[in-house]
C-alpha positions, 0 to 999 in steps of 0.5 A: 830708457823705457818710455812711460806709455801711460803719459805719452798715451794720455797726452795724445788722447789728450791731444786729440779731444778725448775727455775721458783720455785718463781712463782711455790710456790706463785701458790702453797701455795695459792692453798693450803690454799685455798683448806684447807679454803674451800674444806671439813673440814674432818679429812682425808684431808690433805692441810697442809705442809705434803701432800705440801711437798709430791708433791713437792718431787714427781714433782720433781722426774717427772721433773727428769724423765722429763725434756723436759717437761713443768715446770707447767706442771711437777707440775699439774702432781704430783699435780694429781697423789697425790689427 
């Protein structure tokens, strides 16, 4: 059984308070799918649900800490800090 990453990502972003959750969820799932397909297959690289969820939780914390920042910027900052 393969989890629906798009739906999980969208729900997590909504629960963290993102207004553009649908658009950002699509971008995030495409990014993680491409990373999983095209980057190194070594064991210590993780582009699955666990890594995606960690980035989304951190993005929520950053959003609460800096409510004046754009949601795109918050998500990119979370990606940069986690990876």
